[in-house]
C-alpha positions in Angstrom: 56.5 20.5 88.1 55.5 21.8 84.8 59.2 21.6 83.3 60.0 18.6 84.7 56.9 16.9 82.9 57.8 18.9 79.7 61.2 17.4 79.8 60.3 13.6 81.0 58.1 13.5 77.7 61.0 15.1 75.5 62.8 12.4 77.0 60.8 9.6 76.4 59.9 10.5 73.0 63.3 10.9 72.0 64.2 7.8 73.5 61.0 6.1 71.4 62.6 7.5 68.1 66.0 6.4 69.2 64.8 2.8 70.3 62.7 2.8 66.6 65.9 4.3 64.6 68.2 1.2 66.1 65.0 -1.5 64.8 65.4 0.2 61.7 68.8 -1.1 61.1 70.8 2.6 61.3 73.9 2.6 63.5 74.3 3.6 66.9 75.3 7.2 66.0 72.4 7.9 63.9 69.8 6.7 66.2 71.7 8.9 68.9 71.3 12.1 66.3 67.8 11.2 65.8 66.7 11.0 69.2 68.6 14.1 70.6 66.8 15.8 67.3 62.9 14.6 68.3 64.3 15.5 72.1 64.6 18.8 70.9 61.8 19.6 68.5 59.4 17.9 71.7 60.3 20.5 74.6 58.6 23.7 72.5 55.6 21.1 71.7 54.8 20.0 75.1 55.5 23.3 76.5 53.2 24.8 74.2 50.7 21.9 74.7 51.0 22.2 78.2 50.4 25.7 78.7 49.2 26.9 82.2 48.3 30.9 81.1 45.1 29.3 79.1 45.7 32.1 76.9 45.4 29.4 73.7 41.7 28.7 74.0 39.0 30.8 75.2 35.6 29.3 75.4 33.2 30.6 73.1 30.8 33.5 74.7 26.9 33.2 74.6 24.9 33.4 71.8 24.1 36.4 70.2 26.7 38.3 72.4 29.2 40.3 70.5 30.2 43.0 68.4 29.8 40.4 65.1 26.1 39.5 65.7 24.6 42.7 65.8 26.3 44.3 62.9 25.7 41.8 60.9 22.3 41.4 61.0 21.9 44.9 59.0 24.5 44.4 56.4 23.7 42.4 52.8 26.0 39.6 51.7 26.2 41.0 48.6 
């Protein structure tokens, strides 16, 4: 399901980029290359954006918990 969504979004982005290139006055070969380049770049982007593992962003812990809070109180900033 995730792969389908990633490829669908990449294909949509490539189609939009190719269409905008055609409207800009470039020829069909350049528009096709621009669309394919966007698809190639969009697949890893959307794959990372729709990450099911949840390893990228973690919620912050409670205030005062952790090693950084207790060790920073005794140190001077100079």
